[in-house]
C-alpha positions, 0 to 999 in steps of 0.5 A: 500499499505504501508503495502504491500511495507514494508512487501512484504507479500500478503494481503487476502481480504475476503467476508463472511469469505472466501478468494476472492482476494489476493493483493501483491506488484509487486516486491514481486510477481515477486520474488515469481515466479518459473522458470519452466525450473529449475524444475525437473519434473521427480524427482517431479513425482517420489517423489509424487509416493513414497509419495503415496506408503508410509505407512504413506499416509493418516495419516496426520492432518488438516493444521489448527491444525498444525498452531494452535498448532505452534502458541500456542507453540511459543505464536504467537500473530497476530496483524491486525494493519498495523502500 
């Protein structure tokens, strides 16, 4: 609880290495909710259509590679110690 309240970051619980449950501080959860009335759905659809027609479509790479590269580049060290 202390870690959730201090960081506002969600905590992922895993079973056999797979995410099964996410626990988050109620205030942080409330702040993360999107007011759907403020979304321009037509603009979102058009952006997706444009992306699918892009000559670069399908040329991405796994997000895990990007995360590992970024961590290495910035020497990110994660501490699982909540204190």
